[in-house]
C-alpha positions, 0 to 999 in steps of 0.5 A, spaced: 500 500 500 505 504 501 508 503 494 502 504 491 501 511 495 508 513 493 507 511 485 500 516 486 504 521 489 509 521 484 504 521 478 500 527 482 507 531 482 508 529 475 501 532 473 502 538 477 508 539 473 505 538 466 500 543 468 505 548 469 508 547 462 502 551 460 504 557 464 511 556 461 509 556 454 505 562 455 511 566 458 515 564 452 510 566 447 507 572 451 512 577 447 508 575 441 501 575 443 497 581 442 489 581 442 486 579 436 482 585 435 488 589 434 491 585 429 491 587 422 491 581 418 495 579 412 493 586 408 497 590 413 503 586 413 508 584 407 509 577 405 516 577 407 514 580 414 509 575 415 514 569 414 519 572 418 514 573 424 512 566 423 519 563 423 521 567 429 515 565 433 516 558 431 523 558 433 521 561 440 515 557 441 519 550 439 525 552 443 520 553 449 517 546 448 523 542 447 526 545 453 520 543 457 520 536 454 528 536 456 526 538 463 520 533 464 525 528 461 530 529 466 526 531 472 521 525 472 522 520 467 529 519 469 527 516 475 524 510 471 527 505 466 525 506 459 521 501 456 518 499 449 512 503 448 506 501 452 499 504 453 496 505 460 488 505 462 487 511 467 480 512 464 477 511 471 481 515 475 479 522 479 472 521 476 475 524 470 477 531 473 484 529 470 481 528 463 478 535 464 484 538 465 487 535 459 481 538 455 482 545 458 490 545 457 489 543 449 484 548 448 487 554 452 494 552 448 490 552 442 487 559 443 494 562 445 497 559 439 492 561 434 493 568 437 500 568 436 500 566 429 494 570 427 499 576 430 504 575 424 498 576 419 498 569 417 491 567 413 485 564 417 486 557 415 494 557 417 492 560 424 487 556 425 490 549 424 498 551 425 496 555 432 490 552 434 493 545 434 499 547 439 496 544 445 495 537 441 502 537 438 505 539 445 501 534 449 502 528 444 509 529 446 508 528 453 504 522 452 509 519 447 514 520 453 509 517 458 509 511 453 516 509 454 517 510 461 516 504 466 513 509 471 507 511 466 504 509 459 501 512 453 493 514 455 488 514 450 483 517 455 488 523 455 489 523 448 481 523 447 481 529 451 487 533 448 483 532 441 477 534 444 480 540 447 483 542 440 477 540 436 473 545 440 477 551 438 479 549 431 471 547 430 468 553 432 474 557 429 472 554 422 464 554 423 463 561 426 470 565 426 470 566 433 470 562 440 462 562 442 464 557 447 470 558 451 473 553 456 475 556 463 478 554 469 476 555 477 480 553 483 479 553 490 482 550 496 479 544 500 480 540 506 482 534 503 489 536 502 490 536 509 488 528 509 493 526 503 498 532 503 503 527 499 498 527 494 494 533 494 499 538 496 501 542 502 503 549 499 498 554 496 500 553 489 501 545 490 494 545 492 491 549 487 495 544 482 494 537 485 487 537 489 482 536 483 477 536 489 477 544 488 478 544 481 472 546 476 472 546 468 467 550 465 464 551 458 462 558 458 458 560 452 457 567 450 449 569 450 450 575 445 453 570 440 448 565 440 442 570 441 443 577 439 440 582 443 438 578 449 444 581 453 450 585 454 455 582 449 460 581 454 455 576 458 456 569 458 453 563 461 457 557 464 456 550 465 461 547 470 464 540 472 467 538 478 468 532 483 469 532 490 471 526 496 477 524 492 483 522 496 486 518 491 486 517 484 481 510 485 477 510 492 481 507 498 478 502 502 479 507 508 474 512 505 468 508 506 470 507 514 471 515 514 465 517 510 468 519 504 464 518 498 467 521 491 461 524 487 461 529 481 458 536 481 455 540 475 454 547 476 451 553 472 453 560 473 454 567 470 460 569 467 464 574 463 467 574 456 473 579 458 475 579 450 469 583 449 471 589 454 472 595 449 479 598 450 484 602 446 490 599 450 493 593 446 497 591 452 490 591 456 487 587 451 492 582 451 491 581 459 484 580 458 485 575 453 489 571 457 485 572 463 479 570 459 481 563 461 479 563 468 472 563 470 470 569 474 467 568 481 460 569 481 453 566 484 452 558 482 447 553 482 450 546 484 447 539 482 451 533 486 451 526 483 448 524 490 442 528 488 443 534 492 442 541 490 447 547 493 446 554 492 453 558 492 452 566 493 460 566 490 463 560 487 470 560 484 
């Protein structure tokens, strides 16, 4: 049992490291991101400037991804022996909250990648496919590393979530030319981390990253883009998914004795589309664009899979 707990703790640490990867890639790409509303497109940039911008951006983002792969390889995968490529079935773990995290990461990286490529003045199709697939490309690389390590394995469930996240971004851009539905994240601390600090984190940042009990993944739909004139153009309606009662990837024998029963949570809450807040500042538009991946604190109605409804005056 101790060995199993140790493996789960290491897996959780690695998952938190992969979560930080999103931030690392963004920090590398940030100087090249500007709000798309301020980008002029190919007609305002010469073809040569566009090509130079795409080359420079590709080198910077590609170098950041390569450096992250190397860092993960040395920090996590070197602890285990290499093995022939193999798969790992983790579809039943964490009530699929880790898969929701993959979905969010793939969508968010695709959103940022699209903004970076569009900023260079590339065509809509190039920005959609080259930029929008950034999350899928990067996370596929992580899965391939998993697949050759004895400590983990290639997860088809992870890949399905990665494809779904990238597909949602690319599909909306192809269908509507905008993101009527955004994938967002909210997180708060829970008391479960104190019960399993080795697995769910100890410090403030660790607990936000590792404790799935406090994470919620949202689909935030813009009301005006679906029903024009029904409200302000920045008003969204968000549908969230979360889970609680988890002190391990799989339920433990001790959980029943302590009265802990994992359950799913479904939320309904108002939200804001920060990208539709008007400002002349390119810097502020960029900040709002990035922050739009976070669900704002707001009242919420929660339905729990054990049949209970809970109202929250302010939920994050």
